[in-house]
Steps between C-alpha positions, in 0.01 A plus 500: 500500500368273776324794660335591167391146447353475848310828443367378165386173663331686781321725247391191307353340815310820587371536149382139493324557834325810372389341184374195688288713728363707212409183306249410774305829495128490428380643171354820648845585647689407185276751317631776727865396528762494226603138570717446194747781564479519876861399566634743249284776645600447862866471391483843329332642809777369729264272688679186384829639610364568850370141515848367439619665821231337714558161660116457510449583126335169412267524795411853406428393140275219620307739726463751219361226279250410771390863530454530126288184495278654765427817303124541459304427184362802304209657678617389843744653746713392797657677796879505465547402864326167436706395198759329718329327793687547830692806393279802431802735453703289259377708207526842668672769286874446478498137604711274276210267422274794402766636263549163338126439450450840339813454283381159373155652434663785305361759733822647648466825309170584674448641846443201743135585555433525125698187427308287753170652400560401139545141619168501693671541838381749757727678746379675810267794435669737744821583320545673165226707336486867400683784674252788545542871552198726510251243363363240740189278525170666578461583867872499585635803689873540445736789588622730221818361339458160668611211279318165541518165338168351399562124520317240285251439777378862476524509118286195458182702564628858496233769492650824365342834572373702205676822407356820641505656151502348157837473331715445811807280455663211677861427386653154490874442512730196506765606750465579873762775462240706321261463790770591751585819307130595465440448879805711573363773268167499691673516834707799383191678366284434807771624734415853388122444461249263338603374157300657217424175331511140632734249341333167427756231411511123496814288455517141378869440603565324170264324261149499648330178593147426355353605829679829495392560136139440598531743789635767268222426252264559791617859522379565145167338582473729805537810272866584528730576206808285519852575371746209493878472448800282566870479414609522137613133472329180378341410836380862540345499156321169582382660818344795318344282229338285770341798669386665174345175381308473829409871504462618136412857619817529708770736377872424455679737729817640343550168316574659161798508267594863583508437874703186446755686288538773764535241779752290316733791446563487873620136489813313389468251213432139600386175341257532211133431559274276301217748443288582197206719405255214592615527861373858534161508318408834674801656333680285231772765471601421855571132419705604195697756708570242772612241247723743319659649817516167686518663839249466781385802695339491840238693691771639723636677196177701479433593865476881442252459219296240682481706821386801295217291352397366837497843662295648213264202504499420129734319257624694195207574275677344198490159662135417435451143368528471123403136468 
């Protein structure tokens, strides 16, 4: 009983400290952060429990409050390394202070680069970006089957080449495993002679940043046809909606109800998903099927079909946009 009481008292002290810090946030930060339910949110996420195990928890909370107060006003940005003077690495990915700040800001579910970007904070421009196979900026000479990462510094002003012929496709995927399989397929084919058709594939490694979306939009403007896909789960659907909104002429690539049903047969039941027809405007039946079945399916479940599309150079003809 004494141990439970001590734990409850420690939780109360931490909660009081968190709420005291959040009470001092400027209005532009309050507008971005769910102040009222912050303690409940970080408790559900396990962040509060981890704080209880730290002897420096109160110091960490005070530092997190200071970081939140320094977040830039709308229309301005700040370098993450300058948010805590004297310690440019305190907010590096995986650091306790970085995790706490993002949890308090309700950004833990996002990739770190996206999370900080949404708060007006810039990371370095040399990590992250798009993984590229067979499609590179104009003037680049790259060996066949070589996989490169185009970091934000290159994507900022990327100049894509135009297709040699009208109607040529660039595919966009969410998962690096698809790129690895495609590169292996090219290597196998070129071992016995030149591949009949190049594979052009970009990978966002999760939900794309606004810069990555703009770079993919640039492909359309350069004359390429673009086919996009992701996992059959809520983040994947958001990913596809984001790209289709930015590139209305892009085509969903095997993101239809029939493909989902075939993929999901290969998986074991899991927790139900909160998905509806509104989440899949390119194919409302897909949202209904995902809601009814309640099982996510992943790109890895479709590797044979995706490799076939990449090697033939076109997505299935029945996947043209219907919006």
